[in-house]
C-alpha positions in Angstrom: -207.4 -93.8 27.6 -205.9 -94.9 24.2 -203.0 -92.7 23.0 -202.4 -94.4 19.7 -203.6 -92.6 16.6 -206.8 -94.0 15.1 -210.0 -92.7 13.5 -211.4 -91.7 16.9 -208.1 -90.3 18.2 -206.5 -87.8 15.8 -203.3 -87.4 17.9 -200.2 -88.0 15.8 -196.9 -89.0 17.3 -194.2 -86.3 17.2 -191.3 -86.8 14.8 -187.8 -86.2 16.2 -186.3 -85.6 12.8 -185.3 -82.0 12.1 -187.2 -80.1 9.5 -185.8 -79.8 5.9 -185.2 -76.1 6.3 -183.1 -76.6 9.4 -181.0 -79.3 7.7 -180.6 -77.1 4.7 -179.4 -74.2 6.9 -176.9 -76.5 8.6 -175.4 -77.7 5.4 -175.3 -74.2 3.9 -173.5 -72.9 7.1 -170.8 -75.6 6.8 -170.4 -75.1 3.1 -169.9 -71.4 3.6 -167.3 -72.1 6.4 -165.3 -74.4 4.2 -165.4 -72.0 1.2 -164.3 -69.1 3.3 -161.5 -71.2 4.9 -160.0 -72.4 1.6 -160.6 -69.0 -0.1 -158.9 -67.2 2.8 -155.9 -69.6 2.8 -155.4 -69.2 -1.0 -155.7 -65.5 -0.6 -153.2 -65.4 2.4 -150.8 -67.5 0.4 -151.0 -65.1 -2.6 -150.8 -61.8 -0.8 -148.5 -63.1 1.9 -146.0 -63.9 -0.8 -145.7 -60.2 -1.6 -146.0 -58.9 1.9 -142.9 -58.7 4.1 -144.2 -60.6 7.1 -143.3 -64.0 8.4 -145.5 -67.0 8.3 -145.3 -67.2 12.1 -146.7 -63.7 12.3 -149.6 -64.6 10.0 -150.4 -67.6 12.1 -150.5 -65.5 15.2 -152.9 -63.0 13.5 -155.2 -65.9 12.5 -155.2 -67.3 16.1 -155.8 -63.8 17.5 -158.9 -63.2 15.4 -160.2 -66.7 16.1 -159.9 -66.2 19.9 -161.1 -62.6 20.0 -164.3 -63.4 18.1 -165.0 -66.3 20.5 -165.2 -63.8 23.3 -168.4 -62.4 21.9 -171.4 -63.5 23.9 -172.7 -66.9 22.8 -176.3 -65.7 22.7 -175.3 -63.4 19.7 -174.2 -66.5 17.7 -177.3 -68.3 18.8 -179.6 -65.5 18.0 -178.2 -64.2 14.7 -176.6 -67.3 13.2 -178.5 -70.0 15.0 -175.2 -71.7 16.1 -174.6 -74.1 18.9 -171.3 -73.9 20.9 -169.5 -76.3 18.7 -170.5 -74.5 15.5 -169.4 -71.2 17.0 -165.9 -72.6 17.7 -165.7 -74.1 14.2 -167.0 -70.9 12.6 -164.3 -68.8 14.4 -161.5 -71.2 13.5 -162.4 -71.9 9.9 -164.0 -68.6 8.8 -163.3 -65.7 11.0 -159.6 -66.1 11.8 -158.4 -66.8 8.2 -161.0 -64.5 6.7 -160.1 -61.4 8.8 -156.3 -62.1 8.3 -156.8 -62.3 4.5 -158.9 -59.1 4.5 -156.2 -57.2 6.5 -153.4 -58.5 4.2 -155.4 -57.4 1.1 -156.0 -53.9 2.6 -152.3 -53.5 3.3 -151.4 -54.7 -0.2 -153.9 -52.6 -2.1 -153.5 -49.3 -0.2 -149.8 -48.5 -0.1 -147.7 -45.3 0.0 -144.0 -44.4 -0.1 -143.0 -46.3 -3.3 -139.3 -46.8 -3.7 -136.9 -48.9 -5.8 -134.3 -51.1 -4.1 -131.5 -52.6 -6.1 -129.5 -55.6 -4.8 -126.7 -57.5 -6.4 -127.2 -61.3 -6.6 -124.5 -63.1 -4.7 -125.5 -66.6 -5.7 -128.3 -68.7 -7.2 -129.5 -72.1 -5.9 -131.8 -74.6 -7.6 -134.1 -76.5 -5.3 -136.5 -79.3 -5.9 -139.7 -78.6 -3.8 -142.7 -80.7 -3.1 -144.0 -84.1 -4.2 -144.3 -83.0 -7.9 -140.6 -82.1 -8.0 -141.2 -78.5 -8.9 -137.9 -76.7 -9.5 -137.6 -73.3 -7.8 -134.6 -71.0 -7.9 -133.5 -69.2 -4.7 -131.3 -66.1 -4.9 -129.0 -64.9 -2.2 -128.6 -61.1 -2.2 -125.7 -59.0 -1.1 -125.3 -58.4 2.6 -128.0 -61.2 3.1 -130.7 -58.7 2.3 -134.2 -60.1 3.0 -132.8 -63.3 4.4 -135.8 -63.5 6.8 -138.3 -63.3 3.8 -137.5 -66.1 1.5 -140.8 -65.7 -0.3 -139.5 -62.7 -2.3 -136.2 -64.5 -3.2 -137.8 -67.7 -4.6 -138.7 -67.8 -8.3 -140.4 -70.3 -10.5 -138.6 -72.3 -13.1 -140.3 -70.3 -15.8 -138.3 -67.2 -14.7 -135.0 -69.0 -15.2 -134.2 -67.5 -18.6 -134.4 -64.1 -17.0 -132.6 -65.1 -13.8 -129.7 -67.0 -15.6 -128.0 -63.8 -16.9 -129.0 -61.5 -14.1 -126.4 -60.0 -11.8 -128.8 -57.8 -9.8 -132.5 -57.5 -9.0 -134.7 -54.4 -8.6 -137.6 -54.5 -6.2 -140.4 -51.9 -6.4 -141.6 -51.7 -2.8 -144.4 -49.9 -1.2 -145.4 -49.4 2.4 -148.9 -50.7 3.1 -151.5 -48.7 5.1 -150.9 -51.1 8.0 -147.2 -50.4 8.0 -146.0 -53.6 6.3 -143.9 -53.4 3.2 -145.2 -55.1 0.0 -143.3 -56.0 -3.2 -145.2 -54.5 -6.1 -142.8 -55.5 -8.9 -139.4 -57.0 -9.5 -137.0 -56.9 -12.4 -133.8 -58.8 -13.1 -130.9 -56.6 -14.2 -127.8 -57.6 -16.2 
């Protein structure tokens, strides 16, 4: 019996290449993962700057969400998202962990209560050159080493120097977020 295709034998060999729709779905999945990853990191950097939590705590939250969502049954990922095991791990590390952390930081930042003003005298000012582009940043040291563990709210861009130069104190307008973490809503230099 002849198994090669011919006029008399209409059997065609099977192609091992994936269909175009499957390839398109794979590329769309990866693009979405990368977009969510970078969007979440930018979002975490922005909101984390105004939220009084440490970078170490934020990294623990990212790891927590990445691991917890990996505990969901694999068949759910396969059924609803058409993922294999490697795509599931990549999805949790790139999209779920940073995405959920950014979402929680935004919720804490946007829904806040107990607004109060805190005024601190500036003990000293330091000029630092940061990064490869030699960006100048000014760090202030507050009285009684207030907020020493949160340098993000004590570092100011070079564009704020004209306000910082004559300042002797700073007023922070703080709010307590719905998740219990304080956020800096505004700041003002006082002479």
